[in-house]
C-alpha positions as CSV (number, residue, x, y, z in Angstrom):
1,M,11.6,-27.3,-20.4
2,I,11.3,-24.4,-17.9
3,N,7.6,-25.1,-17.3
4,F,8.5,-28.8,-16.7
5,F,11.0,-27.9,-14.0
6,A,8.6,-25.3,-12.6
7,R,5.8,-27.8,-12.2
8,S,7.6,-31.0,-11.4
9,L,8.9,-31.6,-7.9
10,L,10.7,-34.7,-9.2
11,A,12.7,-32.7,-11.7
12,K,13.5,-30.1,-9.1
13,M,14.8,-32.6,-6.6
14,M,16.9,-34.4,-9.3
15,A,18.3,-31.1,-10.4
16,L,19.1,-30.2,-6.8
17,F,20.8,-33.6,-6.2
18,L,22.8,-33.2,-9.4
19,A,23.7,-29.6,-8.5
20,V,24.8,-30.6,-5.0
21,S,26.9,-33.5,-6.2
22,L,28.4,-32.0,-9.4
23,L,29.1,-28.5,-8.1
24,P,31.9,-29.6,-5.8
25,I,33.3,-31.7,-8.6
26,A,33.1,-28.8,-11.0
27,L,34.7,-26.6,-8.4
28,V,37.5,-29.1,-7.7
29,G,37.9,-29.5,-11.5
30,V,38.3,-25.8,-12.0
31,L,40.6,-25.4,-9.1
32,S,42.6,-28.4,-10.2
33,Y,42.8,-27.1,-13.8
34,W,44.0,-23.7,-12.7
35,T,46.4,-25.1,-10.2
36,A,47.7,-27.6,-12.7
37,L,47.8,-24.9,-15.4
38,S,49.8,-22.6,-13.1
39,A,52.1,-25.4,-12.0
40,L,52.6,-26.6,-15.6
41,K,53.3,-23.1,-16.8
42,K,55.8,-22.7,-14.0
43,L,57.4,-26.1,-14.8
44,E,57.5,-25.5,-18.5
45,F,59.0,-22.0,-18.0
46,Q,61.6,-23.7,-15.7
47,K,62.4,-26.3,-18.4
48,L,62.7,-23.6,-21.0
49,H,64.9,-21.6,-18.7
50,E,67.2,-24.6,-18.1
51,A,67.3,-25.3,-21.8
52,A,68.2,-21.7,-22.7
53,D,70.8,-21.7,-19.9
54,L,72.2,-25.0,-21.1
55,R,72.6,-23.6,-24.7
56,K,74.2,-20.5,-23.4
57,E,76.7,-22.5,-21.4
58,Q,77.4,-24.7,-24.3
59,I,77.9,-21.8,-26.7
60,L,80.1,-19.8,-24.3
61,G,82.0,-22.9,-23.5
62,Y,82.6,-23.6,-27.1
63,L,83.7,-20.0,-27.9
64,N,85.9,-20.0,-24.8
65,H,87.4,-23.3,-25.8
66,A,88.1,-21.9,-29.3
67,M,89.6,-18.8,-27.8
68,T,91.8,-20.9,-25.5
69,D,93.0,-23.0,-28.4
70,T,93.7,-19.8,-30.4
71,K,95.8,-18.2,-27.6
72,F,97.6,-21.5,-27.0
73,M,98.6,-21.9,-30.6
74,A,99.6,-18.3,-30.7
75,T,102.1,-18.9,-27.9
76,L,103.7,-22.1,-29.4
77,D,107.5,-21.6,-30.1
78,P,107.3,-23.1,-33.6
79,V,104.5,-20.8,-34.5
80,V,106.3,-17.7,-33.2
81,T,109.6,-18.8,-34.9
82,S,108.1,-19.7,-38.2
83,T,106.0,-16.5,-38.2
84,S,109.1,-14.4,-37.6
85,Q,111.0,-16.2,-40.4
86,I,108.2,-15.6,-42.8
87,Q,108.0,-11.9,-41.9
88,A,111.8,-11.6,-42.1
89,H,112.3,-13.1,-45.5
90,G,109.2,-11.5,-46.9
91,S,108.2,-14.3,-49.1
92,A,104.6,-13.4,-48.8
93,N,105.4,-9.7,-49.1
94,S,107.2,-10.4,-52.3
95,K,103.9,-11.8,-53.7
96,A,102.3,-8.6,-52.5
97,G,105.1,-6.5,-54.1
98,G,108.1,-7.0,-51.7
99,G,111.7,-6.7,-52.6
100,S,113.3,-10.1,-51.6
101,T,114.6,-12.6,-54.1
102,L,112.1,-15.3,-54.9
103,E,114.5,-18.3,-54.7
104,T,115.7,-17.4,-51.2
105,A,112.3,-16.3,-50.1
106,T,110.7,-19.4,-51.4
107,D,113.1,-21.8,-49.6
108,V,112.7,-20.0,-46.3
109,Y,109.0,-19.6,-46.8
110,K,108.6,-23.2,-47.6
111,K,110.5,-24.4,-44.6
112,A,108.6,-22.0,-42.3
113,H,105.3,-22.9,-43.9
114,N,106.0,-26.6,-43.5
115,D,106.9,-26.1,-39.9
116,L,103.6,-24.3,-39.3
117,D,101.7,-27.0,-41.1
118,Q,103.2,-29.7,-39.0
119,T,102.5,-27.8,-35.8
120,F,98.9,-27.0,-36.6
121,K,98.1,-30.5,-37.9
122,K,99.5,-32.0,-34.7
123,F,97.3,-29.6,-32.7
124,M,94.2,-30.5,-34.7
125,Q,94.8,-34.1,-34.2
126,A,95.1,-33.5,-30.5
127,I,91.7,-31.6,-30.3
128,G,90.0,-34.3,-32.3
129,K,86.5,-33.8,-33.7
130,E,86.4,-30.1,-32.8
131,S,88.9,-29.6,-35.5
132,N,86.2,-30.3,-38.1
133,N,84.7,-27.0,-37.3
134,L,87.9,-25.2,-38.2
135,E,87.8,-23.8,-41.8
136,D,91.3,-22.5,-41.8
137,I,94.1,-21.0,-39.7
138,F,95.5,-17.7,-40.7
139,I,98.5,-15.7,-39.7
140,I,98.3,-12.0,-40.4
141,D,101.0,-9.4,-40.4
142,A,99.8,-7.0,-37.7
143,L,101.4,-3.9,-39.3
144,S,100.4,-4.3,-43.0
145,G,97.4,-6.5,-42.6
146,V,98.6,-9.0,-45.2
147,I,97.7,-12.7,-44.8
148,I,101.1,-14.3,-44.6
149,Y,99.9,-17.8,-43.8
150,S,97.0,-20.1,-44.6
151,L,96.8,-23.7,-43.5
152,N,94.7,-24.7,-46.5
153,R,96.7,-22.6,-49.0
154,R,93.6,-20.5,-49.7
155,V,93.6,-18.0,-52.5
156,D,93.4,-15.5,-49.7
157,L,97.0,-15.9,-49.0
158,G,99.0,-12.7,-49.5
159,T,95.8,-10.6,-49.6
160,S,95.9,-7.3,-47.8
161,L,93.1,-6.8,-45.3
162,R,93.7,-3.1,-45.2
163,N,92.8,-2.3,-48.8
164,G,92.2,-5.7,-50.4
165,P,88.9,-7.4,-51.3
166,Y,88.4,-8.6,-47.8
167,R,88.7,-5.2,-46.1
168,E,85.0,-5.4,-44.9
169,S,85.2,-9.0,-43.8
170,G,85.2,-10.4,-40.3
171,L,88.9,-11.3,-40.6
172,A,89.7,-7.7,-41.4
173,K,87.6,-6.6,-38.4
174,I,89.3,-8.9,-36.0
175,W,92.8,-7.9,-37.3
176,E,92.0,-4.3,-36.7
177,R,90.7,-5.0,-33.1
178,V,93.5,-7.2,-32.0
179,S,96.1,-4.8,-33.5
180,R,94.5,-2.0,-31.6
181,T,93.6,-3.6,-28.3
182,R,96.4,-6.2,-28.2
183,K,93.9,-8.6,-26.7
184,P,92.5,-11.9,-28.0
185,T,88.9,-11.5,-29.3
186,V,86.2,-13.1,-31.4
187,V,83.9,-11.6,-34.1
188,D,80.4,-12.7,-35.3
189,F,79.7,-14.7,-38.4
190,S,80.0,-13.0,-41.7
191,V,80.7,-14.0,-45.4
192,F,84.3,-14.6,-46.2
193,G,86.3,-15.9,-49.2
194,S,85.4,-16.9,-52.7
195,S,83.2,-19.7,-51.3
196,A,80.9,-17.1,-49.7
197,A,80.8,-19.2,-46.5
198,Y,79.7,-17.8,-43.2
199,L,82.6,-17.9,-40.7
200,M,83.4,-16.5,-37.4
201,F,86.9,-15.7,-36.2
202,A,88.9,-16.1,-33.0
203,A,92.2,-14.3,-33.0
204,A,95.1,-13.7,-30.6
205,P,98.5,-11.8,-31.0
206,I,101.6,-13.8,-31.9
207,G,104.9,-13.0,-30.2
208,L,103.5,-10.0,-28.3
209,D,106.3,-7.6,-27.5
210,S,105.5,-5.0,-24.9
211,D,107.8,-2.5,-26.5
212,A,107.2,-3.0,-30.2
213,G,103.5,-4.0,-29.9
214,V,101.8,-6.8,-31.9
215,N,103.9,-8.3,-34.8
216,A,101.5,-10.9,-36.1
217,I,98.0,-12.2,-35.4
218,L,96.8,-15.9,-35.3
219,A,93.2,-16.2,-36.4
220,L,91.0,-19.3,-36.5
221,A,88.2,-19.4,-39.1
222,I,85.4,-21.3,-37.3
223,K,82.5,-22.9,-39.2
224,P,78.9,-22.7,-37.7
225,G,78.6,-26.5,-37.6
226,H,79.1,-27.1,-33.9
227,I,76.9,-24.1,-32.9
228,L,74.2,-25.5,-35.2
229,D,74.5,-28.9,-33.5
230,I,74.2,-27.2,-30.1
231,M,71.0,-25.4,-31.1
232,K,69.5,-28.5,-32.7
233,S,69.2,-30.2,-29.3
234,T,65.5,-30.6,-28.2
235,T,66.3,-31.3,-24.6
236,G,63.7,-29.6,-22.4
237,V,61.5,-28.2,-25.2
238,G,59.2,-31.2,-25.9
239,E,57.9,-32.2,-29.3
240,T,56.8,-28.7,-30.5
241,G,59.5,-26.6,-28.9
242,E,63.0,-25.5,-30.0
243,T,65.8,-23.2,-29.1
244,R,66.9,-20.4,-31.5
245,L,70.0,-18.2,-31.7
246,V,69.6,-14.8,-33.2
247,G,72.2,-12.1,-33.8
248,Q,72.0,-8.4,-33.4
249,D,71.0,-8.1,-37.1
250,F,68.0,-10.3,-36.2
251,L,69.3,-13.0,-38.5
252,M,69.2,-16.5,-37.1
253,R,72.5,-18.2,-36.1
254,S,70.7,-21.5,-36.0
255,D,68.3,-23.6,-38.0
256,T,64.7,-24.7,-37.1
257,R,63.6,-28.3,-36.5
258,F,60.3,-27.6,-38.4
259,E,61.9,-26.7,-41.8
260,S,64.2,-28.8,-44.0
261,S,65.9,-25.8,-45.5
262,S,68.6,-23.9,-43.5
263,F,67.6,-20.7,-41.8
264,F,71.2,-19.8,-40.8
265,M,71.9,-16.2,-41.7
266,K,68.8,-16.2,-43.9
267,K,65.7,-16.0,-41.8
268,K,65.1,-13.0,-39.6
269,D,63.5,-13.3,-36.1
270,E,62.2,-10.0,-34.9
271,T,59.8,-11.3,-32.3
272,K,59.4,-9.3,-29.0
273,A,61.3,-11.9,-27.1
274,V,64.4,-11.5,-29.4
275,Q,64.2,-7.7,-29.0
276,L,64.1,-7.9,-25.2
277,A,67.0,-10.4,-25.1
278,L,69.2,-8.3,-27.4
279,K,68.6,-5.4,-25.0
280,G,70.2,-7.5,-22.3
281,E,66.9,-8.6,-20.6
282,S,65.9,-12.1,-19.7
283,G,62.5,-13.5,-18.7
284,S,59.4,-15.6,-19.7
285,M,56.3,-14.7,-21.6
286,I,53.4,-16.1,-23.6
287,G,53.5,-14.9,-27.2
288,L,53.9,-15.9,-30.8
289,D,56.8,-18.0,-31.9
290,L,58.6,-18.0,-35.3
291,R,55.7,-20.0,-36.8
292,G,53.0,-17.6,-35.4
293,E,51.8,-20.2,-32.8
294,I,51.0,-19.2,-29.3
295,S,53.9,-20.5,-27.2
296,L,55.5,-20.3,-23.8
297,I,58.8,-18.5,-24.4
298,Y,61.9,-17.9,-22.3
299,Y,64.5,-15.5,-23.6
300,L,67.9,-14.4,-22.4
301,P,71.1,-12.8,-23.9
302,A,74.1,-15.1,-24.6
303,A,76.2,-12.5,-22.8
304,I,79.2,-13.0,-25.2
305,N,80.1,-9.4,-24.9
306,K,80.1,-9.8,-21.1
307,D,82.8,-12.5,-21.2
308,E,86.2,-10.9,-20.5
309,N,88.0,-13.9,-22.0
310,L,86.3,-13.3,-25.4
311,S,86.4,-9.5,-25.4
312,A,83.7,-9.5,-28.0
313,D,81.7,-6.5,-29.2
314,F,78.6,-8.4,-30.2
315,D,76.0,-10.6,-28.5
316,W,73.3,-13.2,-29.4
317,A,69.8,-13.8,-28.2
318,I,68.9,-17.3,-27.1
319,I,65.2,-18.1,-27.4
320,S,63.6,-21.3,-26.1
321,D,59.9,-21.9,-26.7
322,I,57.2,-24.6,-26.7
323,D,53.6,-24.6,-28.0
324,E,51.1,-23.7,-25.3
325,K,48.9,-26.6,-26.3
326,E,51.6,-29.2,-25.7
327,S,52.7,-27.5,-22.4
328,L,49.1,-27.5,-21.1
329,A,48.2,-31.0,-22.4
330,L,48.5,-32.5,-19.0
331,A,46.1,-29.9,-17.5
332,M,43.6,-30.7,-20.2
333,D,44.1,-34.4,-19.5
334,I,43.3,-33.7,-15.8
335,V,40.2,-31.8,-16.9
336,W,39.1,-34.7,-19.1
337,R,39.6,-37.2,-16.3
338,I,37.6,-35.0,-13.9
339,F,34.9,-34.7,-16.6
340,V,34.7,-38.5,-17.0
341,I,34.5,-39.0,-13.2
342,G,31.9,-36.2,-12.9
343,L,29.8,-37.9,-15.7
344,I,30.0,-41.2,-13.9
345,I,29.0,-39.6,-10.6
346,A,26.2,-37.7,-12.4
347,V,24.7,-41.0,-13.7
348,V,24.9,-42.6,-10.2
349,V,23.5,-39.5,-8.5
350,S,20.7,-39.3,-11.1
351,I,19.6,-42.8,-10.4
352,V,19.7,-42.2,-6.6
353,A,18.0,-38.9,-7.0
354,F,15.3,-40.4,-9.1
355,I,14.6,-43.1,-6.5
356,A,14.7,-40.6,-3.6
357,A,12.7,-37.9,-5.4
358,R,10.1,-40.3,-6.6
359,G,9.5,-41.5,-3.0
360,V,8.8,-37.9,-2.0
361,S,7.0,-36.6,-5.1
362,K,4.6,-39.5,-5.6
363,P,2.5,-39.0,-2.3
364,I,2.7,-35.3,-2.7
365,R,1.4,-35.5,-6.3
366,R,-1.4,-37.8,-5.0
367,M,-2.3,-35.3,-2.2
368,S,-2.1,-32.5,-4.8
369,D,-4.8,-34.2,-7.0
370,Q,-7.0,-34.8,-3.9
371,A,-6.6,-31.2,-2.8
372,S,-7.6,-30.1,-6.4
373,K,-10.8,-32.1,-6.0
374,I,-11.4,-30.5,-2.6
375,S,-11.0,-27.0,-4.1
376,Q,-13.8,-27.9,-6.5
377,G,-16.1,-28.8,-3.6
378,D,-15.8,-32.6,-3.6
379,L,-15.4,-33.7,0.0
380,T,-16.3,-37.3,-0.7
381,I,-12.7,-38.3,-1.6
382,D,-10.9,-40.9,0.4
383,V,-7.4,-39.8,1.4
384,T,-4.8,-42.6,1.2
385,L,-2.6,-43.0,4.3
386,E,1.1,-43.6,3.8
387,K,2.6,-46.3,6.0
388,R,5.7,-44.3,6.9
389,R,6.9,-42.4,9.9
390,D,8.7,-39.5,8.3
391,E,7.3,-36.1,7.4
392,I,5.5,-37.4,4.4
393,G,3.6,-39.9,6.5
394,Q,2.7,-37.2,9.0
395,L,1.6,-35.0,6.2
396,T,-0.8,-37.6,4.8
397,R,-2.3,-38.3,8.2
398,S,-2.8,-34.6,8.9
399,F,-4.3,-34.2,5.4
400,H,-6.7,-37.1,6.1
401,L,-7.7,-35.6,9.4
402,M,-8.2,-32.2,7.8
403,V,-10.5,-33.6,5.2
404,E,-12.6,-35.4,7.8
405,N,-12.9,-32.3,9.9
406,L,-13.8,-30.2,6.9
407,R,-16.5,-32.7,5.9
408,Q,-18.0,-32.7,9.4
409,Q,-17.9,-28.9,9.7
410,T,-19.5,-28.6,6.3
411,K,-22.4,-30.8,7.4
412,E,-22.9,-28.7,10.6
413,I,-22.7,-25.5,8.5
414,L,-25.3,-26.8,6.1
415,E,-27.7,-27.6,9.0
416,G,-27.1,-24.1,10.5
417,V,-27.7,-22.5,7.2
418,N,-31.1,-24.3,6.8
419,I,-32.1,-23.0,10.3
420,L,-30.9,-19.5,9.4
421,M,-32.9,-19.6,6.2
422,S,-36.1,-20.6,8.0
423,S,-35.5,-18.0,10.8
424,S,-34.7,-15.2,8.3
425,T,-37.8,-16.0,6.3
426,Q,-40.0,-15.8,9.4
427,I,-38.3,-12.6,10.5
428,S,-38.8,-11.1,7.1
429,T,-42.5,-11.9,7.1
430,T,-43.0,-10.5,10.7
431,T,-41.1,-7.4,9.8
432,S,-43.3,-6.8,6.7
433,E,-46.4,-7.1,8.8
434,L,-44.9,-4.8,11.4
435,A,-44.0,-2.3,8.7
436,A,-47.6,-2.3,7.4
437,S,-49.0,-1.9,10.9
438,A,-46.6,1.0,11.6
439,A,-47.7,2.6,8.3
440,E,-51.3,2.4,9.3
441,T,-50.5,3.8,12.8
442,S,-48.6,6.7,11.2
443,S,-51.6,7.5,9.0
444,A,-54.0,7.4,11.9
445,V,-51.7,9.7,13.9
446,S,-51.5,12.1,11.0
447,E,-55.4,12.3,10.9
448,T,-55.5,12.8,14.7
449,T,-53.0,15.6,14.3
450,T,-55.2,17.2,11.7
451,T,-58.3,17.0,13.9
452,V,-56.5,18.4,16.9
453,E,-55.3,21.3,14.7
454,E,-58.9,22.0,13.7
455,L,-60.0,21.8,17.4
456,K,-57.2,24.3,18.2
457,Q,-58.6,26.7,15.7
458,T,-62.1,26.3,17.1
459,V,-61.0,26.8,20.6
460,N,-59.1,29.9,19.6
461,L,-62.2,31.2,17.9
462,S,-64.3,30.5,21.0
463,S,-61.8,32.2,23.2
464,E,-61.9,35.3,21.0
465,K,-65.7,35.3,21.0
466,A,-65.7,34.8,24.8
467,K,-63.4,37.8,25.3
468,S,-65.6,39.8,22.9
469,V,-68.8,38.9,25.0
470,S,-67.0,39.8,28.2
471,D,-66.0,43.2,26.8
472,R,-69.5,43.8,25.7
473,S,-70.9,42.8,29.1
474,Q,-68.6,45.3,30.7
475,T,-70.0,47.9,28.3
476,T,-73.5,46.8,29.1
477,F,-72.8,47.1,32.8
478,Q,-71.5,50.6,32.3
479,V,-74.5,51.5,30.2
480,A,-76.9,50.1,32.9
481,Q,-75.1,52.3,35.3
482,G,-75.7,55.2,33.0
483,G,-79.4,55.1,33.4
484,K,-82.6,54.0,32.1
485,K,-82.0,55.4,28.7
486,A,-79.8,52.4,27.8
487,T,-82.4,49.9,28.6
488,E,-83.6,49.7,25.1
489,E,-80.1,49.4,23.8
490,T,-79.5,46.7,26.5
491,V,-82.5,44.8,25.2
492,K,-81.1,44.8,21.8
493,R,-77.7,43.7,23.0
494,M,-79.2,41.1,25.2
495,S,-80.8,39.6,22.1
496,L,-77.4,39.7,20.5
497,I,-75.8,38.1,23.5
498,R,-78.4,35.4,23.5
499,T,-77.7,34.7,19.9
500,Q,-73.9,34.5,20.7
501,M,-74.5,32.3,23.7
502,E,-76.4,29.9,21.6
503,S,-73.5,29.9,19.2
504,I,-71.1,29.3,22.0
505,G,-73.3,26.5,23.2
506,E,-73.2,24.9,19.9
507,T,-69.4,25.3,19.7
508,V,-68.9,23.8,23.1
509,V,-71.2,20.9,22.1
510,R,-69.0,20.2,19.1
511,L,-65.8,20.6,21.2
512,S,-67.3,18.0,23.6
513,E,-68.0,15.6,20.7
514,Q,-64.5,16.1,19.3
515,S,-63.0,15.4,22.7
516,V,-64.7,12.1,22.6
517,S,-63.2,11.4,19.2
518,I,-59.7,12.4,20.5
519,E,-60.1,10.0,23.4
520,E,-60.9,7.2,21.0
521,I,-57.8,8.1,18.9
522,I,-55.7,8.2,22.0
523,A,-57.0,4.7,23.0
524,A,-56.0,3.4,19.5
525,V,-52.6,5.0,19.7
526,K,-52.1,3.4,23.1
527,D,-53.1,0.0,21.8
528,L,-50.7,0.5,18.8
529,A,-47.9,1.4,21.3
530,E,-48.6,-1.7,23.3
531,Q,-48.5,-3.8,20.1
532,S,-45.3,-2.1,19.0
533,K,-43.7,-2.9,22.3
534,L,-44.8,-6.5,22.1
535,L,-43.5,-6.7,18.5
536,A,-40.1,-5.2,19.7
537,V,-39.9,-7.9,22.4
538,N,-40.5,-10.6,19.8
539,A,-38.0,-9.0,17.4
540,S,-35.4,-8.9,20.3
541,I,-36.0,-12.6,20.9
542,E,-35.5,-13.4,17.2
543,A,-32.4,-11.3,17.1
544,A,-30.9,-13.1,20.0
545,R,-31.6,-16.4,18.2
546,A,-29.9,-15.1,15.1
547,G,-26.7,-14.6,17.1
548,E,-24.0,-12.4,15.5
549,Q,-26.0,-11.8,12.3
550,G,-29.0,-10.4,14.4
551,K,-27.1,-7.7,16.3
552,G,-28.3,-5.0,13.9
553,F,-31.9,-6.4,14.0
554,S,-31.8,-6.2,17.9
555,V,-30.8,-2.5,17.7
556,V,-33.8,-1.8,15.5
557,A,-36.1,-3.8,17.9
558,Q,-34.8,-1.7,20.8
559,E,-35.6,1.5,18.9
560,I,-39.1,0.3,18.2
561,K,-39.6,-0.5,21.9
562,T,-38.3,3.0,22.9
563,L,-40.7,4.6,20.4
564,A,-43.6,2.5,21.7
565,D,-42.8,3.7,25.3
566,Q,-42.7,7.3,24.1
567,S,-46.0,6.9,22.3
568,R,-47.7,5.4,25.5
569,Q,-46.3,8.3,27.6
570,A,-47.5,10.9,25.1
571,T,-51.0,9.2,25.0
572,D,-51.2,9.3,28.8
573,Q,-50.3,13.0,28.7
574,V,-52.9,13.7,26.0
575,R,-55.5,11.9,28.0
576,M,-54.8,14.1,31.0
577,I,-55.0,17.2,28.9
578,L,-58.3,16.0,27.4
579,E,-59.6,15.4,30.9
580,D,-58.8,19.0,31.7
581,I,-60.5,20.1,28.5
582,R,-63.6,18.1,29.3
583,N,-63.8,19.7,32.7
584,S,-63.4,23.1,31.2
585,I,-66.1,22.3,28.6
586,S,-68.4,21.3,31.4
587,A,-67.8,24.6,33.1
588,V,-68.3,26.4,29.9
589,V,-71.6,24.6,29.4
590,M,-72.8,25.5,32.8
591,A,-71.6,29.1,32.3
592,T,-73.4,29.2,29.0
593,E,-76.6,27.9,30.5
594,Q,-76.3,30.5,33.3
595,G,-75.6,33.2,30.7
596,N,-78.7,32.1,28.8
597,K,-80.7,32.3,31.9
598,A,-79.3,35.7,32.8
599,V,-79.9,36.9,29.3
600,E,-83.4,35.7,29.4
601,A,-83.9,37.4,32.8
602,G,-82.3,40.6,31.5
603,S,-84.5,40.4,28.5
604,R,-87.6,40.0,30.6
605,Q,-86.5,42.8,32.9
606,S,-85.8,45.0,29.9
607,Q,-89.2,44.2,28.4
608,E,-90.9,44.8,31.6
609,A,-89.0,48.1,31.9
610,G,-90.2,48.1,35.4
611,E,-87.3,46.6,37.1
612,S,-84.9,48.9,38.7
613,I,-81.5,49.8,37.4
614,D,-80.0,47.9,40.3
615,E,-81.5,44.6,39.2
616,V,-80.3,45.3,35.6
617,T,-76.9,46.1,36.9
618,R,-76.8,43.0,39.0
619,S,-77.9,40.9,36.2
620,V,-75.4,42.5,33.8
621,Q,-72.7,42.1,36.5
622,E,-73.6,38.4,36.8
623,A,-73.5,38.0,33.1
624,T,-70.1,39.8,33.0
625,E,-68.7,37.5,35.6
626,A,-70.0,34.5,33.8
627,L,-68.5,35.7,30.5
628,T,-65.2,36.3,32.4
629,I,-65.3,32.6,33.5
630,V,-66.2,31.5,30.0
631,S,-63.2,33.6,28.6
632,A,-60.9,32.1,31.2
633,S,-62.2,28.6,30.4
634,S,-61.7,29.3,26.7
635,D,-58.1,30.3,27.4
636,Q,-57.5,27.1,29.4
637,Q,-59.1,25.1,26.6
638,S,-56.9,26.8,24.1
639,I,-53.8,26.0,26.1
640,G,-54.9,22.4,26.5
641,V,-55.6,22.0,22.8
642,E,-52.1,23.5,22.1
643,Q,-50.6,20.8,24.4
644,V,-52.6,18.1,22.7
645,S,-51.4,19.4,19.3
646,T,-47.8,19.4,20.5
647,A,-48.2,15.8,21.9
648,M,-49.8,14.7,18.6
649,D,-46.8,16.2,16.7
650,S,-44.5,14.2,19.0
651,I,-46.6,11.1,18.5
652,E,-46.5,11.6,14.7
653,Q,-42.7,12.1,14.7
654,A,-42.3,9.0,16.9
655,M,-44.5,7.0,14.5
656,R,-42.4,8.2,11.5
657,Q,-39.3,7.1,13.3
658,S,-41.0,3.8,14.0
659,V,-42.0,3.4,10.4
660,E,-38.4,4.2,9.3
661,G,-37.0,1.8,11.9
662,T,-39.4,-0.8,10.8
663,R,-38.4,-0.3,7.1
664,E,-34.7,-0.6,8.1
665,L,-35.6,-3.7,10.1
666,E,-37.4,-5.1,7.0
667,T,-34.3,-4.3,4.9
668,A,-32.1,-6.0,7.4
669,A,-34.4,-9.0,7.5
670,R,-34.3,-9.2,3.7
671,N,-30.5,-8.9,3.7
672,L,-30.3,-11.6,6.3
673,E,-32.5,-13.8,4.2
674,Q,-30.3,-13.1,1.1
675,L,-27.2,-13.8,3.2
676,G,-28.7,-17.1,4.3
677,Q,-29.5,-18.0,0.7
678,R,-26.0,-17.2,-0.5
679,L,-24.5,-19.2,2.4
680,K,-26.7,-22.1,1.6
681,D,-25.7,-22.0,-2.1
682,F,-22.1,-21.8,-1.0
683,V,-22.4,-24.8,1.3
684,N,-24.4,-26.8,-1.3
685,R,-21.3,-26.7,-3.6
686,F,-19.6,-29.2,-1.2
687,K,-20.3,-32.9,-1.5
688,V,-20.3,-34.6,1.9
């Protein structure tokens, strides 16, 4: 699935359309849900608050009404009079152990009791249905705590609340409080009487005397029926909610709508809301109800102990709650409606997105397939032009133009590559021939250098010998000056000189022959330099034709041309030196011939022994001068040969550089040929 979205433009565009259309709906849905949720919670808490307040007002109203009735009946004259008569005759006290006669007491008691019965019955008829919640009406002697009257003639009549069986009952508690505080009050529900019924009492003093205090107390025994009816109301709590009334002992003072059995004074409710309400706090919360369901809860105290009219010392907690699911059902309904609307919009957007995305993705997919073929070297494809004016149409037209240009450029490149291959092949062949010629030239220069070195050694030897002959001629001259006695020794030495002069002559002849050989080598070198220069010019022309690829080849051609110029200059210099050497050799030949003549003349003079010492001396002096010239010529010849040797070394080095440059040129030509072949192979991959 991820690969499908990654490769499909249609899927991406549809997803984008859906995201753009559904995201605002989802955002509105979430905001609507949270807004509705908050508003519904606030509304439900308000309803629960109103329901709890209503129950509170109803309960307090009912209790205050009962207290008002109690106080009203306690102030009626028949009640006060009859109560006084009963206390005065002690009929009830006699039953409890009093001292009055039964007959007298009975008559008075009966009359007083009948009067009270008539008064209370009329009152109960007047209050109507509320009288159904009255279990009984008691009159209690405030001092002794004895029940001196009971409307229903209960067995409790005559019982002492101070030390009798009901001393722990609610009636005993209210007797004690009213007697002590002298104020009307109410007490909470508790078990009373042989029927074990739960009753609450409202009491007020009868015939209150400011000096004597309370004489008797009127107490109403109230059944829980009306309070249960109040708490059964479901107004404001929906189908899953209810209101509960809980006492300080955590026992419920109401029933639950979810159970058929009664929870009154049987089931404990110790939830957190009840605990907070019994502490006098009120508020709302989300928590667990009596069934363990998560509910919205409002709690508050009934504030019975805060009502001055009731003067109570107890209080109840009023709890109203409703299940969270029911209270938030409207919010969920809103979410469901938004979901359905979003689903419909998603279907419509999907159809529109598919049509729009297909119109965009189809030509792009076609161009993608064509571009894939181009990447494989196929330029023969025919690009389909879209008849539309939007960006897709412009793209297809630009793509078509690009393919046409690429096809044309590939053809031109192919033609250029063919020309490059032909030129590089020709350059490679020419370079190989040039390398071979340069190698032969280098070999010839090496041989010439070797010959010049041998000539140098020969000239040095001739120079040394010439110096030696010159020294000996000087000695001969000195000996001739010494007298006739040296004539014989002179003849011997003249023979030796003749022999050496012959050797010098032979050496000079060889030197002359070698000079001719050197001149031939110099001519060959000069021809080679001319050919190298011509080859360099041709290489420069080919490099210029090669363009950017032939720049390196042009540099090599320039180097070859420079070396050829240097070779030609060195050849000219060597020729000049050889000319000097040839002149010196001619002088040496002439001097040698003259020396031979002088030696022959000296030999003849020595043999004749008749010539004078002056002639010998003159001849020796001439020989000495000739030998000095020969020695000087030999020195010049040695210097010339040294210069020739140096020039040949330069020529040899230049030829080596020429050979290396030619080899580099050959390598460059081969690389150029390989490059042309690769370029041709690359271009041949395209079909045009």
